[in-house]
VMD Tcl script that draws the C-alpha trace (Angstrom):
set ca {
  {-100.90 28.52 -33.28}
  {-102.95 25.56 -32.50}
  {-105.53 25.07 -29.86}
  {-103.21 22.32 -28.24}
  {-100.36 24.65 -28.41}
  {-102.31 27.31 -26.41}
  {-103.41 24.67 -24.01}
  {-99.84 23.73 -23.44}
  {-98.35 27.25 -23.03}
  {-101.50 27.75 -20.57}
  {-100.89 24.78 -18.43}
  {-97.07 26.15 -18.37}
  {-97.71 29.53 -17.45}
  {-100.14 27.98 -14.82}
  {-97.43 25.97 -13.22}
  {-95.21 28.73 -13.37}
  {-97.65 31.18 -11.83}
  {-98.42 28.55 -8.94}
  {-94.71 27.85 -8.52}
  {-94.08 31.91 -8.23}
  {-96.94 32.09 -5.71}
  {-95.54 29.32 -3.59}
  {-91.92 30.92 -3.61}
  {-93.60 34.34 -2.60}
  {-95.28 32.64 0.32}
  {-92.00 30.98 1.29}
  {-90.04 34.31 1.16}
  {-92.58 36.16 3.08}
  {-92.80 33.32 5.65}
  {-88.94 33.32 6.01}
  {-88.82 37.23 6.24}
  {-91.33 36.81 9.05}
  {-89.31 34.14 10.86}
  {-86.15 36.18 10.56}
  {-87.93 39.50 11.97}
  {-89.31 37.59 14.88}
  {-86.09 35.99 15.78}
  {-84.55 39.59 15.25}
  {-87.25 41.22 17.68}
  {-86.70 38.40 20.09}
  {-82.85 39.21 20.32}
  {-83.33 42.86 20.90}
  {-81.79 43.37 24.43}
  {-79.11 45.81 24.52}
  {-75.94 46.65 26.70}
  {-74.76 50.08 26.46}
  {-70.93 50.23 27.15}
  {-68.86 52.97 28.62}
  {-66.76 52.78 25.67}
  {-67.59 51.14 22.08}
  {-70.51 50.39 20.36}
  {-73.52 48.98 22.09}
  {-73.82 45.14 22.14}
  {-76.98 43.77 21.08}
  {-78.35 40.17 21.44}
  {-80.34 38.25 23.97}
  {-79.48 38.72 27.46}
  {-79.27 35.31 29.14}
  {-78.57 36.02 32.66}
  {-77.07 38.47 35.39}
  {-74.72 37.09 37.73}
  {-74.52 39.44 40.98}
  {-71.62 37.36 42.25}
  {-69.52 37.80 39.45}
  {-70.95 41.05 38.46}
  {-71.65 40.04 34.90}
  {-74.34 40.20 32.32}
  {-74.24 37.19 29.82}
  {-75.18 38.17 26.26}
  {-76.05 35.74 23.64}
  {-75.12 36.87 19.92}
  {-74.08 35.21 16.68}
  {-70.52 34.81 17.96}
  {-71.60 32.84 21.08}
  {-72.26 33.95 24.85}
  {-70.34 36.80 25.95}
  {-70.10 37.95 29.67}
  {-69.92 41.72 30.23}
  {-68.49 43.21 33.37}
  {-70.99 45.55 34.96}
  {-68.11 48.00 35.51}
  {-68.11 48.29 31.68}
  {-71.69 48.86 31.26}
  {-73.76 52.28 31.37}
  {-77.14 50.80 30.93}
  {-78.86 47.48 30.21}
  {-81.78 47.45 28.22}
  {-83.78 44.32 28.86}
  {-86.94 43.36 26.83}
  {-89.70 41.90 28.89}
  {-90.21 38.26 28.63}
  {-93.63 36.94 27.57}
  {-93.60 34.64 30.75}
  {-93.57 37.72 33.01}
  {-96.89 38.87 31.76}
  {-98.12 35.27 31.79}
  {-97.02 34.73 35.20}
  {-98.52 38.25 36.67}
  {-101.80 37.22 35.07}
  {-101.66 33.94 36.49}
  {-101.13 35.46 39.95}
  {-103.99 38.25 39.28}
  {-106.27 35.29 38.50}
  {-105.09 33.44 41.95}
  {-103.31 30.59 39.94}
  {-100.31 30.98 42.20}
  {-98.36 27.80 41.42}
  {-98.56 28.57 37.62}
  {-97.26 32.18 38.56}
  {-94.42 30.64 40.42}
  {-93.63 28.35 37.61}
  {-93.56 31.23 35.00}
  {-91.77 33.87 37.10}
  {-89.10 31.90 39.42}
  {-86.80 31.26 36.00}
  {-86.98 34.73 35.06}
  {-86.51 36.26 38.49}
  {-83.34 33.67 39.17}
  {-81.77 34.84 35.95}
  {-82.56 38.56 35.91}
  {-82.93 39.96 39.78}
  {-80.65 43.01 40.08}
  {-81.09 44.46 36.54}
  {-82.82 47.93 36.24}
  {-85.69 46.83 33.99}
  {-89.05 47.80 35.67}
  {-90.55 44.45 34.84}
  {-87.91 42.32 36.65}
  {-88.61 43.59 40.28}
  {-92.26 43.73 39.47}
  {-92.03 39.99 38.38}
  {-89.99 39.45 41.61}
  {-92.52 41.14 43.72}
  {-95.57 39.24 42.47}
  {-93.35 35.97 42.51}
  {-92.90 36.71 46.27}
  {-96.68 37.13 46.84}
  {-97.28 33.90 44.95}
  {-94.78 31.92 46.96}
  {-96.46 33.27 50.15}
  {-99.81 32.28 48.83}
  {-98.65 28.67 48.15}
  {-97.39 28.32 51.71}
  {-93.68 28.97 50.90}
  {-93.33 31.84 53.20}
  {-89.83 31.30 53.96}
  {-88.91 31.55 50.54}
  {-91.17 34.45 50.03}
  {-89.23 36.07 52.85}
  {-85.77 35.34 51.35}
  {-86.88 36.56 47.97}
  {-88.24 39.94 49.63}
  {-84.56 40.38 51.16}
  {-83.11 39.62 47.78}
  {-85.04 42.34 46.05}
  {-83.85 44.93 48.82}
  {-80.41 43.71 48.48}
  {-80.60 43.94 44.83}
  {-81.78 47.49 44.65}
  {-80.80 49.34 47.73}
  {-80.77 52.75 46.23}
  {-83.62 52.34 43.64}
  {-87.20 52.72 43.86}
  {-87.48 49.13 43.10}
  {-86.52 48.24 46.62}
  {-90.16 48.99 47.52}
  {-91.14 45.97 45.80}
  {-89.16 44.15 48.47}
  {-91.00 45.83 51.26}
  {-94.32 45.12 49.52}
  {-93.10 41.50 49.32}
  {-92.32 41.45 52.96}
  {-96.01 42.63 53.64}
  {-97.31 39.70 51.60}
  {-95.30 37.36 54.07}
  {-96.70 38.84 56.90}
  {-100.23 38.65 55.40}
  {-99.61 34.97 54.94}
  {-98.72 34.66 58.74}
  {-102.05 36.48 59.32}
  {-100.10 39.64 60.73}
  {-102.13 42.13 59.24}
  {-101.50 45.24 61.15}
  {-97.53 44.90 60.77}
  {-98.29 44.47 57.09}
  {-100.24 47.82 57.04}
  {-97.47 49.39 58.84}
  {-94.97 48.51 56.25}
  {-97.05 49.44 53.52}
  {-97.61 52.65 55.09}
  {-93.81 53.30 55.00}
  {-93.73 52.45 51.41}
  {-96.73 54.96 50.92}
  {-94.70 57.91 52.43}
  {-92.13 57.66 49.95}
  {-94.61 58.62 47.11}
  {-96.18 62.05 47.43}
  {-99.77 62.00 46.39}
  {-99.29 64.95 43.90}
  {-96.25 63.21 42.00}
  {-97.03 61.97 38.69}
  {-95.57 58.36 38.77}
  {-93.24 57.00 36.03}
  {-93.66 53.43 34.82}
  {-91.71 51.92 37.76}
  {-93.41 53.92 40.46}
  {-96.94 53.17 38.89}
  {-96.38 49.51 39.26}
  {-95.04 49.85 42.82}
  {-97.97 52.03 43.85}
  {-100.49 49.58 42.00}
  {-99.18 46.66 44.12}
  {-99.05 48.77 47.37}
  {-102.78 49.69 47.20}
  {-103.82 46.42 45.90}
  {-102.07 44.75 48.91}
  {-103.76 47.26 51.28}
  {-107.23 46.43 49.63}
  {-106.58 42.65 50.31}
  {-105.63 43.30 53.84}
  {-108.74 45.52 54.62}
  {-110.92 42.92 53.02}
  {-109.38 40.24 55.22}
  {-109.95 42.53 58.24}
  {-113.73 42.91 57.31}
  {-113.18 46.71 56.66}
  {-115.26 46.73 53.39}
  {-115.11 50.56 52.96}
  {-111.35 50.80 53.08}
  {-110.89 47.78 50.80}
  {-113.29 49.31 48.38}
  {-111.26 52.68 48.47}
  {-107.84 50.92 48.04}
  {-109.18 48.75 45.12}
  {-110.61 51.69 43.27}
  {-107.48 53.70 43.78}
  {-105.59 50.88 41.71}
  {-108.28 50.78 39.10}
  {-108.55 54.29 38.49}
  {-105.16 55.97 39.31}
  {-102.49 53.41 39.32}
  {-103.80 50.97 36.67}
  {-100.58 49.56 35.49}
  {-100.10 46.44 34.93}
  {-103.59 46.38 33.24}
  {-104.40 42.98 34.42}
  {-104.10 44.03 38.25}
  {-106.10 46.94 37.53}
  {-108.93 44.80 35.81}
  {-108.71 42.65 39.22}
  {-108.73 45.51 41.26}
  {-111.98 46.73 39.73}
  {-113.55 43.23 39.84}
  {-112.77 43.15 43.70}
  {-114.27 46.81 44.07}
  {-117.42 45.82 42.06}
  {-117.74 42.48 44.20}
  {-117.88 44.51 47.42}
  {-120.17 47.06 45.93}
  {-122.44 44.28 45.21}
  {-122.34 43.08 48.94}
  {-122.79 46.57 49.95}
  {-124.37 49.04 47.59}
  {-124.00 51.91 50.17}
  {-120.18 51.81 49.68}
  {-118.42 54.86 48.33}
  {-114.91 56.51 48.20}
  {-114.42 59.14 50.81}
}
mol new
graphics top color blue
foreach p $ca { graphics top sphere $p radius 0.5 }
foreach p [lrange $ca 0 end-1] q [lrange $ca 1 end] { graphics top cylinder $p $q radius 0.2 }
display resetview
């Protein structure tokens, strides 16, 4: 075979190799896209009868008592009477909104969390009442005390027999703080604290409630000028009730700032 022939074949093989590489990249990107779309739609409704329904939960309607699930067949409402359990994946905006509140960007927190709370409040996923409690705090911090109180009542109504109802009580305490009613707020938080024995190992839902509880106590004691109790409350969050992580980090920063102001501070 002549040199020109080898050169021609080489160019042909090079073009084929390049095309194969492009094709492989395209297939890999397509697979990743499909995988990400599938991961985004991994909510699940466990029915009393029949196979679980999998898709993306769009909303929960407390008035009609239905959960709307989006699948390839369209949006289907499922009556709660036919449901054993709902598995609702945490939405990215929930963590973003909670982080915004932790950094005192309260308007952004409201913007991120309100659509989620409007759609999902009442579902037994720990992140939903957590987001609702943080939203109530953010509303109070932005001067929307009435809306904050309404949301606190809605949380209590949505979870009357669940540990999540305590998020509503903590939200009510946030409204009292916004009105500068510190002692009534502390009394309300003391009621919540009584429901959690100190020796009990908290589950994920209780961990978040206790984190919010002690962080709120820290804020109140700080506002009242009681640095020792504020320091102890913030350290309790950072060391014992450290979920969500952003709140624990914020609590640690608050404790360190108080310690800088007064190096003699210590936990009793």
